[in-house]
C-alpha positions, 0 to 999 in steps of 0.5 A: 446430836444423837448417839449412834445406835448400839450394834451389840447383840444382847443374846450373844452376850447372855450366852457368853455369860452363861457359858462362862459359868457353865465352863467353870462347873464343867471343868470342876465336874470333869476334874472330879470325874477324872479323879473318880475314873483314876481311883475306880477304873484301870487307867493307863498312866500316860492317859491320865496325864494327857487328859488332865492337860486337855482339860486345863487347855480346854479351860484356858482356851474357853476363858480366852474365847469367852473373854474375846467374844464379850469384849468384841461384842460390847465394843463392837470390835470385829477382830475380837469377835473373829478371834473368838470364833477362831478359838471355837475350833480348838475348843470344839476339838477338845470337847469332841475328844472328851466325848468320843475318844477319851479312855473311859467316857461316862454317861454323865460326860456325854450329857455334859459335853453335849450341852457344851457343844450346843452352847458353842454352836449357838454362840457361833451362830450369834457371833456370825450374826453379830459380825454381820450386824457390825459390819453392815453398820459401817464401823470399821474398828478392828481392835 
């Protein structure tokens, strides 16, 4: 008896892996940039706290999103991939805040956030393709 063919998406898995490393570097650089802006620019104290919490929130939500995407793709679990897609929304909103609405936006931040948004957009496309592929295979495992 032959084993069932795998319906996992290698490009999606590679993107999730690379985005995991990119987000670690992104959060580290953003933290250093926040410290730089605090020391050089006249920063309102309330904004410092809000942007630091937003950065911590972004790191946490990205970790959960990437973990659920990897798990769902490898186990062919539709629910895990769907949760990864759902967690993309708050992540994109946090990135848009960093790009458009934070107190001071540096040019390097525009570049870094643009790459992060591109990663998320491409991953979202591959997540939907993975959901379609797994759903067509007739596999009904949601967890």
